[in-house]
Biotite code that builds the C-alpha atoms (Angstrom):
import biotite.structure as struc

atoms = struc.array([
    struc.Atom([48.469, 25.444, 61.476], chain_id="A", res_id=1, res_name="MET", atom_name="CA", element="C"),
    struc.Atom([46.226, 22.565, 61.765], chain_id="A", res_id=2, res_name="GLY", atom_name="CA", element="C"),
    struc.Atom([43.937, 21.521, 59.075], chain_id="A", res_id=3, res_name="PRO", atom_name="CA", element="C"),
    struc.Atom([41.302, 24.834, 57.788], chain_id="A", res_id=4, res_name="THR", atom_name="CA", element="C"),
    struc.Atom([37.718, 23.684, 59.372], chain_id="A", res_id=5, res_name="LEU", atom_name="CA", element="C"),
    struc.Atom([34.828, 24.645, 57.434], chain_id="A", res_id=6, res_name="GLY", atom_name="CA", element="C"),
    struc.Atom([33.451, 24.154, 53.705], chain_id="A", res_id=7, res_name="PRO", atom_name="CA", element="C"),
    struc.Atom([35.762, 23.695, 50.687], chain_id="A", res_id=8, res_name="THR", atom_name="CA", element="C"),
    struc.Atom([35.317, 25.159, 47.309], chain_id="A", res_id=9, res_name="MET", atom_name="CA", element="C"),
    struc.Atom([33.718, 23.580, 44.506], chain_id="A", res_id=10, res_name="PRO", atom_name="CA", element="C"),
    struc.Atom([35.623, 21.445, 42.291], chain_id="A", res_id=11, res_name="SER", atom_name="CA", element="C"),
    struc.Atom([36.669, 22.680, 39.282], chain_id="A", res_id=12, res_name="ARG", atom_name="CA", element="C"),
    struc.Atom([33.919, 20.676, 37.038], chain_id="A", res_id=13, res_name="THR", atom_name="CA", element="C"),
    struc.Atom([31.287, 21.292, 39.751], chain_id="A", res_id=14, res_name="ALA", atom_name="CA", element="C"),
    struc.Atom([31.856, 24.831, 38.874], chain_id="A", res_id=15, res_name="LEU", atom_name="CA", element="C"),
    struc.Atom([31.070, 24.211, 34.930], chain_id="A", res_id=16, res_name="VAL", atom_name="CA", element="C"),
    struc.Atom([28.466, 21.703, 35.543], chain_id="A", res_id=17, res_name="GLN", atom_name="CA", element="C"),
    struc.Atom([26.268, 24.379, 37.266], chain_id="A", res_id=18, res_name="ASN", atom_name="CA", element="C"),
    struc.Atom([26.784, 27.359, 34.654], chain_id="A", res_id=19, res_name="ALA", atom_name="CA", element="C"),
    struc.Atom([26.584, 24.744, 32.157], chain_id="A", res_id=20, res_name="ARG", atom_name="CA", element="C"),
    struc.Atom([23.148, 24.058, 33.610], chain_id="A", res_id=21, res_name="GLU", atom_name="CA", element="C"),
    struc.Atom([21.934, 27.137, 34.078], chain_id="A", res_id=22, res_name="SER", atom_name="CA", element="C"),
    struc.Atom([22.274, 27.763, 30.773], chain_id="A", res_id=23, res_name="GLU", atom_name="CA", element="C"),
    struc.Atom([20.627, 24.802, 30.479], chain_id="A", res_id=24, res_name="GLN", atom_name="CA", element="C"),
    struc.Atom([17.338, 26.372, 32.942], chain_id="A", res_id=25, res_name="GLN", atom_name="CA", element="C"),
    struc.Atom([17.787, 29.661, 30.846], chain_id="A", res_id=26, res_name="ARG", atom_name="CA", element="C"),
    struc.Atom([17.216, 28.343, 27.301], chain_id="A", res_id=27, res_name="ARG", atom_name="CA", element="C"),
    struc.Atom([14.135, 26.261, 29.051], chain_id="A", res_id=28, res_name="GLU", atom_name="CA", element="C"),
    struc.Atom([13.109, 29.217, 30.352], chain_id="A", res_id=29, res_name="ASP", atom_name="CA", element="C"),
    struc.Atom([13.349, 31.203, 27.211], chain_id="A", res_id=30, res_name="ASP", atom_name="CA", element="C"),
    struc.Atom([11.327, 28.997, 24.935], chain_id="A", res_id=31, res_name="ARG", atom_name="CA", element="C"),
    struc.Atom([9.260, 28.568, 27.772], chain_id="A", res_id=32, res_name="ALA", atom_name="CA", element="C"),
    struc.Atom([8.317, 31.918, 27.367], chain_id="A", res_id=33, res_name="ALA", atom_name="CA", element="C"),
    struc.Atom([7.823, 32.352, 23.379], chain_id="A", res_id=34, res_name="ARG", atom_name="CA", element="C"),
    struc.Atom([5.758, 28.863, 23.563], chain_id="A", res_id=35, res_name="ASP", atom_name="CA", element="C"),
    struc.Atom([3.219, 31.512, 25.491], chain_id="A", res_id=36, res_name="ALA", atom_name="CA", element="C"),
    struc.Atom([3.314, 34.399, 24.191], chain_id="A", res_id=37, res_name="GLU", atom_name="CA", element="C"),
    struc.Atom([2.317, 32.567, 20.548], chain_id="A", res_id=38, res_name="ARG", atom_name="CA", element="C"),
    struc.Atom([-0.121, 30.849, 22.210], chain_id="A", res_id=39, res_name="LYS", atom_name="CA", element="C"),
    struc.Atom([-0.881, 33.632, 24.196], chain_id="A", res_id=40, res_name="ARG", atom_name="CA", element="C"),
    struc.Atom([-1.531, 35.536, 20.191], chain_id="A", res_id=41, res_name="GLU", atom_name="CA", element="C"),
    struc.Atom([-3.392, 32.717, 18.375], chain_id="A", res_id=42, res_name="ARG", atom_name="CA", element="C"),
    struc.Atom([-5.839, 32.464, 22.173], chain_id="A", res_id=43, res_name="LYS", atom_name="CA", element="C"),
    struc.Atom([-6.416, 36.577, 21.287], chain_id="A", res_id=44, res_name="ALA", atom_name="CA", element="C"),
    struc.Atom([-7.168, 35.851, 16.760], chain_id="A", res_id=45, res_name="GLY", atom_name="CA", element="C"),
    struc.Atom([-9.382, 33.311, 18.030], chain_id="A", res_id=46, res_name="ARG", atom_name="CA", element="C"),
    struc.Atom([-10.944, 35.913, 20.312], chain_id="A", res_id=47, res_name="GLU", atom_name="CA", element="C"),
    struc.Atom([-10.889, 38.568, 17.640], chain_id="A", res_id=48, res_name="GLU", atom_name="CA", element="C"),
    struc.Atom([-12.621, 36.464, 15.336], chain_id="A", res_id=49, res_name="GLU", atom_name="CA", element="C"),
    struc.Atom([-14.588, 34.553, 17.656], chain_id="A", res_id=50, res_name="ARG", atom_name="CA", element="C"),
    struc.Atom([-16.313, 38.385, 18.022], chain_id="A", res_id=51, res_name="ASP", atom_name="CA", element="C"),
    struc.Atom([-16.129, 39.849, 14.913], chain_id="A", res_id=52, res_name="ASN", atom_name="CA", element="C"),
    struc.Atom([-18.300, 37.215, 13.257], chain_id="A", res_id=53, res_name="ARG", atom_name="CA", element="C"),
    struc.Atom([-22.701, 37.264, 12.664], chain_id="A", res_id=54, res_name="ALA", atom_name="CA", element="C"),
    struc.Atom([-23.904, 35.711, 15.266], chain_id="A", res_id=55, res_name="THR", atom_name="CA", element="C"),
    struc.Atom([-27.402, 34.443, 15.186], chain_id="A", res_id=56, res_name="GLY", atom_name="CA", element="C"),
    struc.Atom([-29.675, 34.396, 11.897], chain_id="A", res_id=57, res_name="ARG", atom_name="CA", element="C"),
    struc.Atom([-27.281, 36.923, 9.995], chain_id="A", res_id=58, res_name="GLU", atom_name="CA", element="C"),
    struc.Atom([-24.089, 33.595, 10.972], chain_id="A", res_id=59, res_name="ARG", atom_name="CA", element="C"),
    struc.Atom([-26.274, 31.278, 9.316], chain_id="A", res_id=60, res_name="VAL", atom_name="CA", element="C"),
    struc.Atom([-27.466, 32.794, 6.239], chain_id="A", res_id=61, res_name="LEU", atom_name="CA", element="C"),
    struc.Atom([-23.226, 33.608, 6.416], chain_id="A", res_id=62, res_name="GLU", atom_name="CA", element="C"),
    struc.Atom([-21.913, 30.081, 6.814], chain_id="A", res_id=63, res_name="LYS", atom_name="CA", element="C"),
    struc.Atom([-24.644, 29.381, 3.845], chain_id="A", res_id=64, res_name="ARG", atom_name="CA", element="C"),
    struc.Atom([-23.283, 32.056, 1.592], chain_id="A", res_id=65, res_name="SER", atom_name="CA", element="C"),
    struc.Atom([-19.789, 30.547, 2.373], chain_id="A", res_id=66, res_name="GLU", atom_name="CA", element="C"),
    struc.Atom([-21.106, 26.496, 1.133], chain_id="A", res_id=67, res_name="GLY", atom_name="CA", element="C"),
    struc.Atom([-22.921, 28.425, -2.357], chain_id="A", res_id=68, res_name="ASN", atom_name="CA", element="C"),
    struc.Atom([-19.743, 29.144, -2.858], chain_id="A", res_id=69, res_name="ALA", atom_name="CA", element="C"),
    struc.Atom([-17.884, 26.372, -2.828], chain_id="A", res_id=70, res_name="VAL", atom_name="CA", element="C"),
    struc.Atom([-20.151, 24.680, -4.725], chain_id="A", res_id=71, res_name="ARG", atom_name="CA", element="C"),
    struc.Atom([-20.769, 27.253, -6.833], chain_id="A", res_id=72, res_name="ARG", atom_name="CA", element="C"),
    struc.Atom([-16.477, 26.885, -7.967], chain_id="A", res_id=73, res_name="GLU", atom_name="CA", element="C"),
    struc.Atom([-16.763, 23.309, -8.053], chain_id="A", res_id=74, res_name="ILE", atom_name="CA", element="C"),
    struc.Atom([-20.013, 23.700, -10.578], chain_id="A", res_id=75, res_name="ARG", atom_name="CA", element="C"),
    struc.Atom([-17.793, 25.740, -12.972], chain_id="A", res_id=76, res_name="GLU", atom_name="CA", element="C"),
    struc.Atom([-14.986, 23.564, -12.677], chain_id="A", res_id=77, res_name="GLY", atom_name="CA", element="C"),
    struc.Atom([-16.883, 21.024, -14.515], chain_id="A", res_id=78, res_name="ARG", atom_name="CA", element="C"),
    struc.Atom([-18.625, 23.825, -17.203], chain_id="A", res_id=79, res_name="GLU", atom_name="CA", element="C"),
    struc.Atom([-14.690, 25.270, -17.482], chain_id="A", res_id=80, res_name="GLY", atom_name="CA", element="C"),
    struc.Atom([-12.979, 21.942, -18.893], chain_id="A", res_id=81, res_name="GLY", atom_name="CA", element="C"),
    struc.Atom([-11.573, 21.359, -15.388], chain_id="A", res_id=82, res_name="GLY", atom_name="CA", element="C"),
    struc.Atom([-13.666, 18.005, -15.185], chain_id="A", res_id=83, res_name="MET", atom_name="CA", element="C"),
    struc.Atom([-14.600, 15.296, -16.987], chain_id="A", res_id=84, res_name="VAL", atom_name="CA", element="C"),
    struc.Atom([-17.894, 13.055, -16.627], chain_id="A", res_id=85, res_name="GLU", atom_name="CA", element="C"),
    struc.Atom([-16.567, 9.508, -17.563], chain_id="A", res_id=86, res_name="VAL", atom_name="CA", element="C"),
    struc.Atom([-18.961, 6.846, -18.755], chain_id="A", res_id=87, res_name="ASP", atom_name="CA", element="C"),
    struc.Atom([-19.035, 3.875, -15.937], chain_id="A", res_id=88, res_name="GLU", atom_name="CA", element="C"),
    struc.Atom([-17.471, 1.307, -18.327], chain_id="A", res_id=89, res_name="ASP", atom_name="CA", element="C"),
    struc.Atom([-14.114, 3.573, -18.082], chain_id="A", res_id=90, res_name="THR", atom_name="CA", element="C"),
    struc.Atom([-14.325, 4.206, -14.868], chain_id="A", res_id=91, res_name="LEU", atom_name="CA", element="C"),
    struc.Atom([-14.017, 0.937, -13.920], chain_id="A", res_id=92, res_name="MET", atom_name="CA", element="C"),
    struc.Atom([-11.679, -0.543, -17.030], chain_id="A", res_id=93, res_name="GLY", atom_name="CA", element="C"),
    struc.Atom([-14.768, -2.269, -18.913], chain_id="A", res_id=94, res_name="GLY", atom_name="CA", element="C"),
    struc.Atom([-14.047, -1.873, -22.215], chain_id="A", res_id=95, res_name="GLY", atom_name="CA", element="C"),
    struc.Atom([-13.892, -3.979, -25.052], chain_id="A", res_id=96, res_name="SER", atom_name="CA", element="C"),
    struc.Atom([-10.104, -3.883, -24.923], chain_id="A", res_id=97, res_name="SER", atom_name="CA", element="C"),
    struc.Atom([-9.217, -4.442, -21.709], chain_id="A", res_id=98, res_name="PHE", atom_name="CA", element="C"),
    struc.Atom([-11.841, -7.399, -22.137], chain_id="A", res_id=99, res_name="LYS", atom_name="CA", element="C"),
    struc.Atom([-10.245, -8.695, -25.015], chain_id="A", res_id=100, res_name="ALA", atom_name="CA", element="C"),
    struc.Atom([-7.008, -8.781, -23.682], chain_id="A", res_id=101, res_name="MET", atom_name="CA", element="C"),
    struc.Atom([-8.105, -10.075, -19.746], chain_id="A", res_id=102, res_name="VAL", atom_name="CA", element="C"),
    struc.Atom([-9.750, -13.586, -21.826], chain_id="A", res_id=103, res_name="ALA", atom_name="CA", element="C"),
    struc.Atom([-6.703, -13.661, -23.512], chain_id="A", res_id=104, res_name="GLN", atom_name="CA", element="C"),
    struc.Atom([-3.607, -14.298, -20.344], chain_id="A", res_id=105, res_name="ARG", atom_name="CA", element="C"),
    struc.Atom([-7.294, -16.587, -19.372], chain_id="A", res_id=106, res_name="ASP", atom_name="CA", element="C"),
    struc.Atom([-6.966, -17.986, -23.008], chain_id="A", res_id=107, res_name="ALA", atom_name="CA", element="C"),
    struc.Atom([-3.155, -18.279, -22.554], chain_id="A", res_id=108, res_name="ARG", atom_name="CA", element="C"),
    struc.Atom([-2.809, -19.762, -19.052], chain_id="A", res_id=109, res_name="GLN", atom_name="CA", element="C"),
    struc.Atom([-5.555, -23.224, -20.156], chain_id="A", res_id=110, res_name="THR", atom_name="CA", element="C"),
    struc.Atom([-3.739, -23.487, -23.355], chain_id="A", res_id=111, res_name="ASN", atom_name="CA", element="C"),
    struc.Atom([-0.129, -23.927, -20.824], chain_id="A", res_id=112, res_name="GLY", atom_name="CA", element="C"),
    struc.Atom([-2.323, -26.099, -18.615], chain_id="A", res_id=113, res_name="ARG", atom_name="CA", element="C"),
    struc.Atom([-3.612, -28.636, -21.594], chain_id="A", res_id=114, res_name="ARG", atom_name="CA", element="C"),
    struc.Atom([0.164, -28.442, -23.456], chain_id="A", res_id=115, res_name="ALA", atom_name="CA", element="C"),
    struc.Atom([1.232, -30.109, -20.144], chain_id="A", res_id=116, res_name="GLN", atom_name="CA", element="C"),
    struc.Atom([-1.656, -32.393, -18.901], chain_id="A", res_id=117, res_name="PHE", atom_name="CA", element="C"),
    struc.Atom([-0.734, -33.661, -22.915], chain_id="A", res_id=118, res_name="GLN", atom_name="CA", element="C"),
    struc.Atom([2.936, -34.114, -22.215], chain_id="A", res_id=119, res_name="GLU", atom_name="CA", element="C"),
    struc.Atom([2.178, -36.129, -19.225], chain_id="A", res_id=120, res_name="GLU", atom_name="CA", element="C"),
    struc.Atom([-0.206, -38.710, -20.307], chain_id="A", res_id=121, res_name="ARG", atom_name="CA", element="C"),
    struc.Atom([1.976, -39.115, -23.622], chain_id="A", res_id=122, res_name="HIS", atom_name="CA", element="C"),
    struc.Atom([4.891, -39.648, -21.276], chain_id="A", res_id=123, res_name="ALA", atom_name="CA", element="C"),
    struc.Atom([3.112, -42.219, -18.970], chain_id="A", res_id=124, res_name="GLN", atom_name="CA", element="C"),
    struc.Atom([2.168, -44.447, -22.503], chain_id="A", res_id=125, res_name="MET", atom_name="CA", element="C"),
])
């Protein structure tokens, strides 16, 4: 008998590669379906929220009351001791202790330079 004519059987590596590709494609399709479902759910939630929201004058009043509630919470936080008002000198690092420390630092630098300059003059003489 002579050589067999016709298509050849795919090799084992080709079969394994095809199986991997089909599994990967299936995973990608599943992920895309889950993403699409989540997107539909979010869109439905936004539409439901929008449908339940007041419109026109009622919406303006609703927004105003929400803003008032936020401002009330901030005011109560200040009054209740949650926030402490601090004078500007303390906040910006003012006050005698800070100024004194800066003056001491500057004096040390200046005295150090003077001493170095005097030593150089004595060395020249």
